[in-house]
C-alpha positions as CSV (number, residue, x, y, z in Angstrom):
1,X,0.0,0.0,0.0
2,X,1.1,3.5,-0.8
3,X,0.7,6.4,1.6
4,X,0.1,10.1,0.6
5,X,0.4,12.5,3.5
6,X,-1.1,16.0,3.2
7,X,0.6,18.3,5.6
8,X,1.0,22.0,6.6
9,X,1.3,23.2,10.2
10,X,-0.9,26.2,9.4
11,X,-4.6,25.9,9.6
12,X,-6.8,26.9,6.7
13,X,-4.4,25.9,4.0
14,X,-6.8,23.5,2.3
15,X,-5.5,20.1,3.5
16,X,-8.9,18.5,3.9
17,X,-10.1,19.9,0.6
18,X,-7.1,18.4,-1.1
19,X,-7.5,15.1,0.7
20,X,-11.1,14.5,-0.2
21,X,-10.7,15.6,-3.8
22,X,-7.7,13.5,-4.3
23,X,-9.5,10.5,-2.9
24,X,-12.5,11.1,-5.1
25,X,-10.2,11.5,-8.2
26,X,-8.4,8.2,-7.4
27,X,-11.7,6.4,-6.8
28,X,-13.1,7.7,-10.1
29,X,-10.0,6.2,-11.8
30,X,-10.8,2.7,-10.4
31,X,-8.5,2.7,-7.4
32,X,-9.7,2.0,-3.8
33,X,-8.4,4.8,-1.7
34,X,-8.9,5.4,2.1
35,X,-8.7,8.6,4.0
36,X,-7.1,8.7,7.5
37,X,-8.5,11.9,9.1
38,X,-6.2,13.0,12.0
39,X,-7.6,16.5,12.2
40,X,-9.9,16.9,15.2
41,X,-12.2,19.1,13.0
42,X,-13.2,16.0,11.1
43,X,-13.8,17.8,7.8
44,X,-12.8,14.8,5.7
45,X,-15.1,12.5,7.6
46,X,-18.0,14.9,7.3
47,X,-17.4,15.0,3.5
48,X,-17.6,11.2,3.4
49,X,-20.9,11.3,5.4
50,X,-22.3,13.5,2.7
51,X,-21.0,11.3,-0.2
52,X,-23.8,9.9,-2.4
53,X,-24.1,6.1,-2.2
54,X,-24.1,5.7,-6.0
55,X,-20.5,7.1,-6.3
56,X,-17.3,5.0,-5.9
57,X,-16.8,4.1,-2.2
58,X,-14.1,5.7,-0.2
59,X,-13.2,4.3,3.2
60,X,-12.7,6.8,6.0
61,X,-10.9,6.3,9.3
62,X,-11.6,8.8,12.1
63,X,-8.0,8.9,13.4
64,X,-8.8,11.8,15.8
65,X,-11.1,9.6,17.8
66,X,-9.8,7.4,20.7
67,X,-11.6,4.1,21.1
68,X,-11.1,2.2,24.3
69,X,-12.3,-1.0,22.7
70,X,-9.4,-1.4,20.3
71,X,-5.7,-0.7,20.1
72,X,-4.6,2.5,18.4
73,X,-2.7,0.5,15.7
74,X,-5.8,-1.5,14.9
75,X,-8.1,1.6,14.8
76,X,-5.9,3.3,12.3
77,X,-5.3,0.2,10.1
78,X,-6.9,0.7,6.7
79,X,-9.1,-2.1,5.3
80,X,-7.4,-4.9,3.3
81,X,-7.2,-4.0,-0.4
82,X,-7.4,-0.2,-0.1
83,X,-4.7,1.8,-1.9
84,X,-3.5,4.4,-1.5
85,X,-4.0,5.7,2.1
86,X,-4.4,9.5,2.1
87,X,-3.6,11.1,5.5
88,X,-5.3,14.4,6.3
89,X,-3.2,15.9,9.1
90,X,-4.1,18.5,11.7
91,X,-2.8,22.1,12.0
92,X,-0.4,23.1,14.6
93,X,2.1,20.3,14.2
94,X,5.5,20.9,15.8
95,X,8.7,19.3,14.6
96,X,8.0,16.0,16.3
97,X,4.5,15.9,14.9
98,X,5.7,16.7,11.4
99,X,8.3,13.9,11.6
100,X,5.7,11.5,13.0
101,X,3.0,12.0,10.5
102,X,5.4,12.1,7.5
103,X,7.3,9.0,8.5
104,X,7.0,6.3,5.9
105,X,5.1,8.5,3.4
106,X,5.5,7.7,-0.3
107,X,4.4,11.2,-1.3
108,X,4.0,14.4,0.8
109,X,1.7,17.2,-0.5
110,X,1.9,20.7,1.0
111,X,-0.9,23.1,0.1
112,X,0.1,26.8,0.4
113,X,-2.2,29.8,0.2
114,X,-1.3,33.0,-1.5
115,X,-0.7,35.3,1.5
116,X,2.4,36.6,3.3
117,X,1.3,34.8,6.5
118,X,0.9,31.5,4.7
119,X,4.2,31.8,2.8
120,X,6.0,32.4,6.1
121,X,4.3,29.5,7.7
122,X,5.1,27.3,4.7
123,X,8.8,28.2,4.9
124,X,8.9,27.1,8.6
125,X,6.9,23.9,7.9
126,X,9.1,22.8,5.0
127,X,12.3,23.6,6.9
128,X,11.1,21.7,10.0
129,X,10.0,18.8,7.8
130,X,13.4,18.5,6.0
131,X,15.4,19.0,9.2
132,X,13.6,16.4,11.1
133,X,13.8,13.7,8.4
134,X,17.3,14.6,7.2
135,X,16.8,12.6,4.0
136,X,17.2,13.4,0.4
137,X,14.6,10.8,-0.3
138,X,12.1,12.8,1.7
139,X,12.7,15.9,-0.4
140,X,12.2,14.0,-3.6
141,X,8.8,12.9,-2.3
142,X,7.5,16.4,-1.5
143,X,5.2,18.3,-3.9
144,X,3.8,21.8,-3.3
145,X,0.3,22.8,-4.2
146,X,-0.5,26.5,-4.8
147,X,-4.0,26.7,-3.4
148,X,-7.0,29.1,-3.9
149,X,-5.1,31.2,-6.3
150,X,-6.4,34.2,-8.2
151,X,-4.2,34.7,-11.2
152,X,-2.6,38.0,-12.1
153,X,-2.6,39.3,-8.6
154,X,0.4,40.7,-6.7
155,X,0.0,38.3,-3.8
156,X,0.0,35.3,-6.2
157,X,3.1,36.7,-7.9
158,X,4.9,36.7,-4.5
159,X,3.7,33.1,-3.9
160,X,4.9,32.0,-7.2
161,X,8.3,33.6,-6.7
162,X,8.6,31.9,-3.3
163,X,7.6,28.5,-4.6
164,X,9.9,28.7,-7.7
165,X,12.8,29.5,-5.3
166,X,12.5,26.1,-3.6
167,X,14.2,23.0,-4.7
168,X,10.8,21.3,-4.4
169,X,8.4,21.0,-7.3
170,X,5.3,23.1,-7.6
171,X,3.1,20.2,-8.9
172,X,-0.2,22.0,-9.4
173,X,-2.0,25.4,-9.0
174,X,-5.6,25.3,-7.8
175,X,-7.6,28.4,-8.6
176,X,-9.9,30.1,-6.1
177,X,-13.1,28.4,-7.2
178,X,-16.6,28.0,-5.7
179,X,-16.6,24.5,-7.2
180,X,-14.5,23.3,-4.2
181,X,-17.1,24.7,-1.8
182,X,-19.9,23.1,-3.7
183,X,-18.1,19.7,-3.9
184,X,-17.5,19.8,-0.1
185,X,-21.2,20.4,0.5
186,X,-22.2,17.5,-1.8
187,X,-19.6,14.9,-0.8
188,X,-18.2,14.7,-4.3
189,X,-14.9,15.5,-6.0
190,X,-14.2,18.2,-8.5
191,X,-13.6,15.5,-11.2
192,X,-17.1,14.0,-10.4
193,X,-18.9,17.2,-11.2
194,X,-20.1,18.1,-14.8
195,X,-17.2,18.9,-17.0
196,X,-18.8,22.2,-18.2
197,X,-18.8,23.4,-14.6
198,X,-15.2,22.4,-13.7
199,X,-13.5,22.8,-17.1
200,X,-11.1,25.5,-15.7
201,X,-10.2,23.2,-12.7
202,X,-9.4,19.8,-14.2
203,X,-6.1,20.8,-15.8
204,X,-4.5,21.3,-12.4
205,X,-5.6,17.8,-11.4
206,X,-4.0,16.3,-14.5
207,X,-0.8,17.9,-13.4
208,X,-1.1,16.6,-9.9
209,X,-2.0,13.1,-11.1
210,X,1.1,13.1,-13.4
211,X,3.4,14.0,-10.5
212,X,1.7,11.6,-8.0
213,X,1.8,8.7,-10.4
214,X,5.5,9.3,-11.1
215,X,6.3,9.6,-7.4
216,X,4.4,6.6,-6.2
217,X,5.7,4.4,-9.0
218,X,9.4,5.6,-8.6
219,X,11.4,2.4,-8.1
220,X,13.9,4.3,-6.0
221,X,11.0,5.1,-3.6
222,X,10.5,1.4,-2.8
223,X,11.5,0.4,0.7
224,X,11.5,-2.8,2.7
225,X,8.9,-1.9,5.4
226,X,6.8,-3.6,8.0
227,X,3.2,-4.5,7.1
228,X,1.7,-3.0,10.2
229,X,1.5,0.6,11.5
230,X,3.8,1.2,14.5
231,X,1.9,3.8,16.4
232,X,2.9,5.5,19.6
233,X,2.1,8.8,21.3
234,X,4.2,11.9,20.6
235,X,4.3,15.2,22.3
236,X,2.0,16.8,19.7
237,X,-0.6,14.1,20.5
238,X,-0.5,12.9,16.9
239,X,0.1,9.2,16.3
240,X,3.0,8.7,13.8
241,X,2.2,6.9,10.6
242,X,4.8,4.2,10.4
243,X,5.8,2.9,7.0
244,X,3.3,0.6,5.3
245,X,4.3,-2.2,3.0
246,X,4.2,-1.3,-0.7
C-alpha cells in the first residue's frame, strides 16, 4: 500500500479539501483509496458522510477519535485492499508531529495559500520537515500545491516567486473556485462534477495526477517496510504513521 500525506502546520491551508478531492479522483480512476483523518475538526469524515451512495466508495478512518475497545494501531489500520492511504493531518504540528505524520510517506503534499502569513508558515513547515527527516529521499517525495489562487494578482506573484525558489516542485496550482465549496457540501470531488462546470479546474488535477503517479511508482522510492503501522504517542498528540508495506 502507498501512503500520501497532506501536511501543513498552518490551519486553513486547504489540507482537507485536497485530501477528499484526491480520494474522489483516485476512486473515479478505479482505485480503492482510504482517508485517514487525523484532524480533530473531522472535515474529511463529514465530507464522506455526505457522499452519495451511487458514487465509488471511499473508506474513512476517524483517526482523531480514541476508542477504548481497540488498540490505536488496529483503529488506524486501513481495510485490506485499499490503496492508497491518504492522510489528512491537523494544523499546529510541531517538529515532532511533522516527523511522526510524514514518516513512511511515499508522497507528501503541502498546500500553500497566497498570503504573506501562509508563505512564512510554509517556509517554517518545509524547513522543519526537512530538518527532522534529514533525508534526500524525503525531499524528492515532496510536492507543493499553490491553493486558492487568483491569477494576475500581486500576492500570487509573490507566492509563485517563493515556490519557484524552492528545490521542491510546484506540482499544481488550484484556482480560487466555488466549485470546491460546492463539492465539499455534496460529498463529491471536482472531477465528479459536470465537465462544463469544472473545465477550468481539471487541468490542475491532471498535473497533480502526473506527478503523483510518477512519485508513487518511482522504483527508488520502494523500501522494505513492515506491514503494520507502528503507532505511539508523541508530544503533539498525533500518532505517527509508520511505513506501510508497498
